[in-house]
C-alpha positions in Angstrom: 30.2 -37.2 -32.2 27.2 -36.2 -34.3 24.9 -37.3 -31.5 26.7 -35.2 -28.9 26.5 -32.2 -31.3 22.8 -32.7 -31.8 22.2 -33.1 -28.0 24.2 -29.9 -27.4 22.2 -28.0 -30.1 18.9 -29.1 -28.6 20.0 -28.1 -25.1 21.1 -24.7 -26.3 17.9 -24.1 -28.2 15.9 -25.1 -25.1 17.8 -22.7 -23.0 17.1 -20.0 -25.6 13.3 -20.7 -25.3 12.8 -22.6 -28.6 9.7 -24.7 -28.3 9.7 -28.4 -29.3 5.9 -28.6 -29.2 4.2 -29.2 -32.5 3.6 -26.0 -34.4 -0.2 -26.4 -34.1 0.1 -26.4 -30.3 2.2 -23.2 -30.1 0.5 -20.1 -28.9 -0.6 -17.1 -30.9 -2.4 -14.0 -29.8 -4.5 -11.7 -32.0 -4.2 -8.0 -31.6 -7.8 -7.3 -30.7 -10.4 -9.7 -29.3 -13.1 -10.8 -31.7 -16.5 -9.3 -30.7 -17.9 -12.9 -30.6 -15.2 -13.8 -28.1 -15.9 -10.8 -26.0 -19.6 -11.7 -26.1 -18.8 -15.3 -25.0 -16.7 -14.1 -22.1 -19.5 -11.7 -21.0 -22.0 -14.6 -21.2 -19.8 -16.8 -19.1 -19.4 -14.2 -16.4 -23.1 -13.2 -16.5 -24.1 -16.8 -16.1 -21.7 -17.4 -13.3 -22.7 -14.2 -11.5 -26.4 -14.0 -12.5 -27.4 -12.2 -9.3 -25.0 -9.3 -10.0 -25.5 -6.2 -12.1 -23.5 -6.8 -15.3 -23.1 -3.0 -16.1 -21.5 -2.5 -12.7 -19.2 -5.6 -12.5 -17.9 -5.3 -16.1 -16.3 -1.9 -15.3 -13.4 -3.4 -13.3 -12.8 -6.5 -15.3 -9.6 -6.7 -17.4 -8.5 -9.8 -19.3 -5.9 -11.2 -21.7 -6.1 -14.1 -24.1 -4.1 -16.4 -26.2 -4.9 -19.2 -28.6 -3.5 -22.7 -28.3 -4.6 -26.0 -29.9 -5.2 -28.0 -26.8 -6.7 -31.1 -28.3 -4.8 -31.4 -31.6 -7.9 -31.0 -33.8 -6.3 -28.2 -35.9 -8.4 -25.4 -34.3 -6.9 -23.4 -31.5 -8.8 -23.1 -28.3 -8.9 -19.6 -26.7 -7.6 -19.2 -23.1 -8.9 -16.0 -21.5 -7.2 -15.0 -18.3 -9.2 -12.6 -16.1 -6.6 -10.2 -14.7 -8.7 -8.1 -12.4 -12.3 -7.7 -11.3 -15.4 -9.3 -10.0 -14.7 -12.9 -11.2 -11.6 -13.0 -9.1 -11.8 -14.0 -5.5 -9.3 -13.1 -2.8 -6.9 -15.9 -3.8 -7.6 -16.8 -7.5 -8.6 -15.5 -10.9 -10.3 -17.7 -13.5 -8.9 -18.6 -16.9 -11.8 -19.5 -19.2 -11.3 -21.9 -22.1 -13.3 -21.6 -25.3 -13.5 -23.7 -28.4 -14.2 -21.9 -31.6 -17.0 -23.2 -33.8 -17.3 -21.2 -37.0 -17.6 -17.6 -35.8 -18.8 -18.5 -32.3 -17.0 -19.5 -29.1 -18.3 -22.2 -26.9 -17.2 -22.4 -23.2 -15.4 -25.6 -22.5 -14.0 -25.3 -19.0 -11.9 -23.1 -16.8 -8.7 -23.4 -14.7 -7.6 -20.8 -12.2 -4.4 -19.1 -11.1 -3.3 -17.3 -8.0 -3.8 -13.5 -7.9 -0.5 -11.8 -8.2 0.9 -14.9 -9.9 -1.2 -14.8 -13.1 0.6 -17.3 -15.3 -0.7 -20.3 -17.4 1.5 -22.9 -19.0 0.9 -25.8 -21.3 2.8 -29.1 -20.6 3.9 -31.8 -22.9 1.7 -34.4 -21.3 -1.9 -35.0 -22.2 -5.1 -36.3 -20.6 -8.0 -37.7 -22.7 -6.3 -36.1 -25.8 -6.0 -32.6 -24.4 -2.8 -30.9 -23.3 -2.4 -30.6 -19.6 -2.2 -27.1 -18.1 -0.3 -25.8 -15.2 -0.7 -22.6 -13.1 0.4 -21.2 -9.8 -2.3 -22.1 -7.3 -2.6 -21.1 -3.6 -3.3 -23.9 -1.2 -4.0 -23.8 2.5 -2.4 -27.2 3.3 0.4 -26.5 3.1 0.0 -22.8 2.9 1.8 -22.0 -0.3 1.6 -21.0 -3.9 2.9 -23.8 -6.1 2.6 -24.8 -9.8 -0.2 -27.3 -10.0 -1.5 -29.4 -12.9 -5.0 -29.3 -14.4 -6.0 -32.4 -16.5 -8.9 -32.8 -18.9 -11.3 -35.5 -17.7 -13.2 -35.8 -20.9 -15.6 -33.0 -20.2 -13.6 -30.3 -18.4 -10.3 -29.5 -16.8 -9.8 -30.6 -13.1 -7.2 -29.5 -10.6 -5.0 -32.5 -9.6 -2.8 -33.0 -6.6 0.2 -33.0 -8.9 2.6 -30.3 -8.0 5.5 -29.2 -10.2 9.0 -28.6 -8.7 9.6 -25.6 -10.9 7.9 -23.3 -13.3 7.2 -24.9 -16.7 9.0 -23.6 -19.8 6.0 -23.1 -22.1 4.1 -20.3 -20.4 1.4 -19.0 -22.7 -0.2 -16.4 -20.6 1.3 -14.1 -17.9 0.2 -10.9 -16.4 3.1 -8.9 -17.7 2.9 -10.0 -21.3 0.5 -8.9 -24.0 -2.3 -6.4 -24.1 -5.1 -6.2 -21.5 -8.6 -5.7 -22.6 -11.8 -4.4 -21.0 -15.5 -4.7 -21.9 -17.0 -1.9 -24.0 -18.9 0.8 -21.9 -21.8 0.8 -24.3 -23.8 -2.0 -25.8 -25.4 -5.1 -24.3 -22.4 -7.5 -24.0 
């Protein structure tokens, strides 16, 4: 009887959206991005698009971010979802992943999500000690948008062929949630 009650309570809490991930893996979002984080994002984009005029491309870029401990080291990594602008192509937008080191942010990897379906979820499974990530991804064969899994290979996250049958429960970033940020007009960034 106690076991049935416990199972019922867990099922009810799951339906209500209660997370069973360890507290250190649950997401948090700060109210304003740290200037060092903004600089790290700018450096990543400038490096990736070195032939482009930063002062022009930064005008259209909007982003959101959240913090999640992806590798259980006690320090939360920062996931930055580019919502709009130059880094996005006609199908996908990048989600940059940074590791905080003191006051600085070091680029670790990126995953991507389909434009118009900007969501990022963390899964219970792990690869090489890092939480697996899922996002809606457009594919040509078959022509669809489906939740696909990204796994850490020891150096970076890689898209796998694994496709989820439904949206994960632990979505940590979505286009409609949280504040969107832009790059400052003045300054070097």
